[in-house]
N, C-alpha and C positions, 0 to 999 in steps of 0.2 A: 605493496599489490591488495590494490581493496577487491575486495567480493560475495557479491551478495546471490542470494539463492531462494527462487520464489516458491510454494509450496504452498497445497490448498487448494489450488480453484479444482473445476468442475464441469458440470450442469447440474443447474436446481430448479425447482419449481419454483415461478412465483408467488411473495413472500414469505418461503423462507431462508434460512437464513447460511448463512456461508461463514467462515472464519481466513482468511492468509497469512505466513507469515514466510517471516523474511530471517537469512537466516544469515550475518556478515562476517565476515571473515579481514581483516589487514587495518579495522575502525573498529571506534567500543563508539554503538549505540545510544548509549551515556553522554556523550561529551558533542557528538556529532546534531544536525541537523536532517532526519530524517520522512521522507515521505512514500507516497503509493501514490500513483499514477497510473492514470488506464486507456488505450487506445482501442476504439472502436471502429472497427472495417468505415475506411473513409473518410474518417478523423484525424483533427489532429490529437499526435498526445496532451492531455490532460493533468492537471492538480486533482488529487482527490482530497488527499488528509494527508499534514505532516506535524510533526512534536521534534518543537527546538528540545535545546539540553535542557532549560529550567524550563521543561514539562510545558508549555505553549501548545496547543494545538492548535489547527485552525480544519476548513472543514470547506467544502464545493457544498454550494447553499442546497443543488443538486440529492447529497447525502445527509445532510445535515439534522440529524434526530434519527438515521439508520442505523449510520458509518460510526464505530469507535478505534480511536489508533492507539496505539500501550506499543510500552516496549520489559522486557526483560533483562536491565543490565548483566542480570550473574550469565545468559546467556548467551547475551549482546542477540537478543532477538527481538524484532518491530511485528508487532501483528494489528490486521484490519479487521475486524470484526461488521461483518453486515449483515444485517437485521431488513424484516421488508424487500427481498433484492426483486427488483423489477426486471421486465423486457429488454430497457433502455440502462440499466448497469449490463447489460453485457457484452464481455473488448477483452484484451488482455491488461491485465494488471503486470504494472514495474513497481519494484520496490529500487528505492535511490536516497543516495547516501553523502551528502558533504559538508567538507570542514566546517566551512563556511557559506552561510548565506548567500554568497558571491559567488560560490563555486557553481560553475553545471554538474557538480561531484560522479559518482558510481553511479552503475546500473546491473541489475540481476536481467538475466534472460527473459521474466516473464512467465505469466502462471495465465490460466485458459479459462475466465468467467464467463457458466453459458447460463441465461436465466431461461429457461424458456417451458412451456407445459409437453 
């Protein structure tokens, strides 16, 4: 059974940084398609960043140059470093793990990120 536990969310001022972590069990992050998604109030869940088994990454246009996804196989975690945060980054951030790119995958419970002054 796959379990994903996100952490690191919180309230942060615009322009500051935050790092989210996703601890995975029941699946190896090194060999899986790992992603961060977010859902803001009244909006659909959207993909933020993805890292594939071979290490290639994708980012939403809105976060390119500001967010970085990475993984630590020794700890079986995936992280999302978020810099230069904007109020529009406010959302619940979810970790997703897929064994195949075509799977729906498994979801964590989410962690709230609020960017406000």
